[in-house]
Phi, psi and omega in degrees: 000313181298319179294317181298316178295320178296330178281354181090017180268109181208137352294145184290125175233321186261138173244134192282322189262340174292174183069034178061030177094354179266355181090157183201139180281059187302309188275006167281338186237337184257127185317116188271345190305307181300329184281331172298314180293320178298323179296320177297316178298321179296319178294331181284358175112357178285152175286172177300317180295315179299320179296318180296319179299318179296321179298320177291323178296320177299316180297318180295314180295318180295323178293314181296315181294314179297318178297320180295313182294323178293314178295320179297326181299324183264324191241352187092185185299317182299313178294327177296319178297317179296314180299316181297315181293315182295326180281308185296325184258020175295133180305331179297326176290324175296323177300315179291325183283310193252347181250303183277334186062037185273079184300312184294321179292324177298319177293321180299315179298326178303325184279344184302307181296328179293321178296313179298321178296321177299319177298314181298318180296322177297317181294337178258017171059039175274141191301319187259017178298319180297325181292316178298317178298315181298310184292320181289323175295319177300317177300318178296312181303322185270003182254313186202113185288329180289317177294329173298315179301320181284321189282327186301314177296327176293321178298318178299317178296321178297317180299313180296319180293316181292320177295320179298319181288332175293320177293319180298322181276352180054055184289156182300334179296336183241348182226138168244102190061246180256001185267125177287134185266087184297327180296314178296318179299314180297323179293319177300310181298320179297319179291323177296309181293316180297317178297319178295315180294322178295322177296318176299318179296315181298326181258011182300325181302336177258314188298311186296307177298324182299322183269333186262346182241012182295337179291349179277354179241177180264023187300320183293321180291336180275306186281349177253019176291163187309321182298326185270012176295121185301335182293346180267356191232023174287154178263166172243149185305324182299335181290338176291339183256350186274113184278359182302136183241144179211166181241036181260226182226176180281131180236182181281145177061225182260020182271016180300143173265013175232162187254148175235032178296140180280344175118139178298309181298322180293317179291321177296322178294322176297316178298318178296321178300314181297317181298312180294324179295312180295323178297315179293321179297318180297317180296320180292321179294321180294325180269006178059035174258124185271343184273115179263317177231159174284169178302319180298316182293314178300318183297313182292316180296322178293319181294309181293320178296318179296316179290327176297311181297319181297313182290324175295320180299319182291352178264350185257165186300328182299341183266009184302328179302323180290321178296320181293334180283336185244096184303332182295339180295342181297335179283346179290329177072305186242110178303332181292355174297340177299338180297333177298333176267323181302318184295333178292312182284332173296313180297319180294321178293324181293334176299339179292352175305324184294340178289342183273357181237126183281312188287132184298318181297316180294323177300319179297314178297319180299316180297321179294321177299314180296318180296315180297316178299321179294318179296311181298322180288341184263347184304319184295332186267327182271072180205152178282159177293319180200168178253141182264134175290327179229106182293343180291352175297328184238334182243109183217157179244003180293122183303321181296319178293324178296317180296316190271328186248304185294329179297330178287338179274318183242088179236024184301324190248029174296134182300151176301135179102345178269120180291149179242110352278163178285165180287335180229128173257110190284152172247342179235166180294316178267120187276312188282159177275125178266122180305137181301326181295338182279351181114208186219168175214160180221128177279113181274327181207136177227065179271166183306313187253005183207135177232133178233128180227126175265127182242151174215083186254148176270348178212163177303130188228137178275130173248125175254119190253150179277058179223118179294138179286114184214140181308129183121331178284128180240132181254132178225148169234120183054045177066017175245134179302141185228146179285153179226168177226166185265126177280174183294339178255023180072019183262168181278131173233148177212151179263114183266127181289163179296155180109185179267126183214165172239117179267131182232133170241128178230138177267108184251176181273140168281168178305322179295313181294321180296315177299317181296319179296317179294323178297318179293320178297316179297319179295321178296317178296318179298319179297315178300317179299318181293334181274347179292142177297133184266329186249079177284141181297136181287148179287139175286167180300321180295319179294320178296320180297317180293323181293330182279343182282000000 
C-alpha cells in the first residue's frame, strides 16, 4: 500500500509484488481502510511491525470508546463501562487479535457500536446522528466485505426493532399527545436512508469493483475450496462454554484448535444478571407489584436479547438449513464469524445489569466488580502464543520475499489465467532473455501503475513482462495503443518492432472503476457541502457600510 501510494497510484487497487511478482488487484477486493492508515504510519517512520501494532491499538481504543458511548446512551456511565469491557475483552476479539491476526475483521467489529449509536441518535433527533451513521458505515464498508454482508441484515432488524419500541412507548420524538408526528418520522427515515446511501457513495470506489469484478480473479476457486466449505465449520453450543484456548485453526465438528468461548467475565455477568433479576422479581411478587421493568427497559432487553440469540443460532449446526437457503452465505466460509456481531449485543445486554440496582453508588460498585472480573477473565486470552526474536521472519517489506513467500499465503485475488504457483517467479520487469544481437533495452520506470521501457532493437523482439494480464492494463508503443498476447504465466507479452521506441504500460480504470471513482468523488463533495454552516449571521447596517467603503 505504501509503495503504491508513493508511486502515485490512487485509489490503490494494484499491488506490484503480490501474485508471485506479477502483481495482483489486492486492494480492489480486500478492505483498504486499515492499510491506508498503516501506510501513513509507515511514512512517518514506523516499521511494518510498529505500524501494524498501532492499527490494532486504534481498533481496540475505537471498540472500547464506541462500546462505552453506546452503553452510556442506554444505561448511563456504569452501564457504559460494563458494555465497553464486555465488548473490548470478548475472547472472540482476542481470537482475531492474537490467533488469526484478522486486522480487517477487528476493524469491522470496531465500527459496529458506532453504527448502532448513529441509529439511536437519529431516532432521538440529534443533529449529527446522520453523520456518525454515514462515517461509521463507510468505515465498515472499507474494512471487511464479509462482515458487512453479515451485519447489514442485523442492522435492518435493529432499526426496525428500535423504531418499533419507540412507537410502542409513544415517545415525544414520534408523538405529540395522541398525534403521530409524521414529519419527524419522515425525517428519521430520510436520515437513515440518506446516511446509508451517502456511505455507499463514499465507499463506491471500493464496493462496486469489489462486487462486480471479482469474476476477473481466482477468488471463488480459492475461498470456495473444500477447506472453506461452511458446512465444516459450524459450532456447537457447548463451545460457547468451553474455556480451552488454542492457537491453531478451525476444524470440523468440535475438533477446532481455537476457542469460541464467550468469556469468563461475560458468563459471570450473565449469572449476576440472573441472580439480581430473580431477586428483584421475588421482591416485586412479595409486594404484589407486577411491573419489573419499564417499557423502555423491556423493549431494549428484548431487542438485544433477540438479536444475540439469532446471531448465536446462525453460528451453530442447527442453522445449516438457513445457510443452505441463501447461496451467498457460501462466501462467509466460517459460520462462527457471526460471533463478531454476537459479542456486541451480548455486551450491550449486559449493561442492563445496572437497571436492576436502584442506588447510584451501588450501581457504580457493581459496574466496577463486573469490569474487574471481565479483565481478570480475559488476561489468559489476550496474549501472544510466543515472542519472536526477529519479527522479520513473518513481517517483511522486502519485495523478493513478498513475491516468493507471502504470495503463496495470500493468493486469493490472482487474476484469471495466472497459474498458482507460476513456473517463473520474476525478479526483474522483463522476464525473458533478449538476444544481444537484437539490440538493447532500458527500464526507465517500474512503478506500481506504470512501466516505461526504452528499446533499441535491430529486429522485431518479444518482451515478456512481469505484469499479470488484467483488465485496466493498457500497452502503448510511442503513445500508440499496441496489441499484446498472453504469456505462459498469464503475463503480458508484446512484440516490439525494430528501431528506437518507448514501451508504456499503464494501469487505467475500467468503466466500472471509473463510475465508482466519480460516485465517491461526488459523495465526498456532497458530504462537505452538508457540513458547511448553513445559517451565517447577517451583516449589520454598520458592517455593510464599512464593507462598502
